[in-house]
N, C-alpha and C positions, 0 to 999 in steps of 0.2 A: 503497502501499501505504501508506502515513502515514498516507491523509487519514483509508482506516478505519480506521486503530488511532484515533487520534486522539478520529473520531467514535464504537466500542465508545468507548473511555474519558467523554470525556461523557457519548452515553447513560449508562451507568455510574453516572456521579455522580450526574448531578439531573435522572433518570431520560430515559431516550426524550421523553416527546412534547416536552421542554423543548427538544430539537438538530430545527432547522429549517430546509430551504432553502428560495430562493424559488422556486417558478415560475413559464417567461415564459406569460404567456396574452398571445392580439391581441387589445388592445385599444390603443386611440386616450386613455381614458378613465384616469389616471396613480395612481388606489384600485385600477379594475381588473386593472394589464395586470400583476398577481404573483399566484399563490395561493402561499399557505406548505406546504413536505409536511412537513410530522416525519419524524422520525428510521424511528420508531418501523411506516409505515406500510411499510417496509422497504428496499432503498439507496439513499444520497441519492450521486445525478451527483452527479460535478465538476461537470458543461460541459452546462449545461439548450440545449437546441435549437435552432438560430438560426431566428430569427420572418425575418421578409420585408421585416415592413418597416423603413424605412434608420434605425440607427441616430440618437436626439436624449439632448442631453444630459439630463439629468437627477437631481437634488437626489440627493448620497447620502441625506440621511432627511429622508424625507415623513415630514408626522408623519400619525400615524390622525390626529382632524378636524382638516382647515382651521381657520386657530383668524382670527377677526375680528379684523379690524386698524382700525385711521384707518390714513388717506394725507393728503397732503395732493398734489394733483395735477395738471400745467403742461399740458394741452393732453390732456389725459389719460393725460398719463405721471406712474409719479409720481417725485415727488422731494425725500418727506419721509416719513417712516411713524416717528409713536409710540405710540411705548415701554418702558410704567410710569414715564409722565408728561414721559419725555426724547425731544426729539427727535434724530427719528435722520435726517439729512440724503443725499440720496444721492446717490452721485457717480459710478454707472455708471449705466443701464438698458443693455438691451436684449430687445427687444418690438418690440408681443407677438407671443403669439405661440396663433393664437384657435383653441380645447379649444368643440368643438360634443357637448355632453352627448347616445344615445341620444332619439326620435326621447320616446319615451315614458316619462322623463324632465324632461318639459313644468311650466312652471308657468302658468299660470293660460290656458291654449291655446296656450300663444308654448314656438317651443322653448329651454332655457336654453345659456349660453354662455361660456364662461371668455377671459376674457381673461389671456395668462401675460406675468410683468415678467419676466425673472435681475436685478436689480438686486445692488450691490454698496454696506453703508450705508461712513459714515465714519469705523466702525469697525476696516473689510475684510474685513462676513460681507459675505457671499457668498445674499442673498435668492428664494425661488422664490413675487413675489405675482401675489396674480389678482387681477380687478373682474367680479362678475358686475352687469349693468346688469336694472334691475326699473322701467320706470316711468322716471319721468328725477332720478333717483336711482342712484347708483355702490355698490356696498357688498366690500369689498378685505376679501380672507385671507388669509395665511403662510401655506406652502401641505407648502412643504421646503427645509429647508438643505444649506451642501453643506459639509462635513468639511472 
């Protein structure tokens, strides 16, 4: 009851289209694993239906658009991230977790894949980085942050 009253109050003050809930969708691609549902579309459910997939740790903040970052790597694993002119050393690195995008997301006929790493920098922040491989070059992206 209290959640419903809170949603009604927020919708009245902010507008129903601004009060949203994330609904889980079956997809292994992180940015496609949820969709937003507006309070204007009906009652917001307090519990999303359980998916059959095993839960995997994902960042509490997923960037709307992954940000390209410069990374120094050792043996393919990130060792440092260059951020705003500063070098942030990686102290903990977990991964990689390979996610292959659907076959229709190909780059020049090759399947696109991402290797994700959960890393902690020397400031204690946990970041979710991924690399893509095109030819002989790796491109690195920041996709999320744990709060």
